[in-house]
C-alpha positions in Angstrom: -23.7 6.9 41.7 -25.3 8.0 45.1 -27.9 6.1 46.2 -29.6 6.8 49.5 -31.1 3.8 51.2 -34.3 4.3 54.4 -35.6 1.8 55.9 -37.5 0.8 59.8 -41.4 1.2 58.3 -43.9 -1.5 59.1 -46.8 -1.8 60.9 -48.1 0.2 63.6 -50.7 1.1 66.4 -52.3 4.5 65.9 -50.4 6.1 68.8 -47.6 3.6 68.2 -44.4 5.0 67.2 -41.1 3.9 64.2 -37.3 5.0 63.7 -36.5 5.9 60.3 -33.8 6.0 59.1 -31.2 7.5 56.1 -28.3 6.8 54.7 -26.2 7.1 52.0 -24.1 5.3 49.9 -20.7 7.9 50.4 -20.6 9.9 52.8 -22.5 13.1 52.6 -25.3 13.4 54.8 -23.3 15.4 57.6 -22.7 17.7 54.3 -26.7 18.8 53.2 -29.7 19.6 53.5 -31.7 16.4 54.3 -35.0 15.7 53.7 -37.7 13.4 54.5 -41.2 13.3 52.4 -44.4 11.2 52.2 -46.4 10.9 49.9 -49.6 8.5 50.4 -51.8 7.0 47.9 -53.3 9.3 45.7 -51.6 12.2 47.1 -49.0 14.6 46.7 -45.7 14.0 47.7 -45.4 16.6 51.0 -42.0 18.0 52.7 -42.2 16.8 57.0 -39.0 17.5 58.0 -35.6 19.1 57.5 -32.4 19.5 58.8 -29.3 21.4 57.4 -25.6 21.3 57.8 -25.5 22.8 60.8 -28.2 20.2 61.9 -31.0 23.3 62.4 -34.2 21.4 62.1 -37.5 22.6 60.7 -40.9 20.4 60.5 -44.3 21.0 58.8 -46.8 21.9 61.0 -49.0 18.6 61.2 -46.6 16.4 62.5 -44.7 19.4 64.5 -44.4 17.8 68.4 -44.8 14.5 66.8 -41.5 13.7 64.6 -37.5 14.5 65.3 -35.0 15.0 63.0 -31.8 13.7 63.8 -28.6 12.8 62.6 -25.3 10.7 63.5 -22.7 12.0 61.1 -20.1 9.5 62.7 -22.2 6.9 61.2 -23.8 8.8 58.4 -27.4 8.5 59.5 -30.7 10.9 59.7 -32.8 9.5 61.3 -36.8 10.6 61.6 -38.9 9.3 64.4 -41.9 9.3 64.5 -44.6 9.6 67.6 -48.4 9.5 68.4 -49.3 8.0 64.5 -52.3 8.6 63.2 -53.9 6.9 60.0 -53.1 9.8 58.0 -49.3 9.5 59.2 -49.7 6.6 56.6 -47.4 6.8 53.6 -44.2 5.5 52.1 -41.5 8.1 53.4 -39.0 9.1 52.0 -35.5 10.5 52.0 -34.0 13.4 50.1 -30.8 15.5 49.8 -30.6 19.1 48.6 -26.6 18.3 46.9 -24.1 20.3 45.4 -25.4 22.1 42.5 -28.8 21.9 42.7 -28.7 18.2 42.8 -31.3 16.0 44.3 -30.6 12.5 45.5 -33.6 10.3 46.5 -34.4 7.1 48.0 -36.6 4.6 47.2 -39.1 4.8 50.2 -39.8 2.6 53.4 -43.9 2.7 53.7 -45.0 3.0 57.2 -48.7 0.8 58.0 -50.7 2.3 60.7 -53.6 0.0 61.9 -55.1 -1.2 64.7 
């Protein structure tokens, strides 16, 4: 069974940075598109960034210039560097893989808290 695990969340001051990580129980992060989503309390889950199997990237407008998605195929890892954090970035961040045949895999999420 495929499992995704996110890590790297935590408490950060406004303007601060974190690096979120996503890994999988099997070596599939290099094969498929990987997405980062986030969900704040009382809000819908929203797509933040995507990296496809060719390492092409795409970002939601609200994070462009502040967040960077990347992958390390040798380590079976996908990262989300989050910089210049503000209150609106506080959320649980999830990793999702667009698997073969339309099967999606989700992690359990990592909490990002922004507070002074």
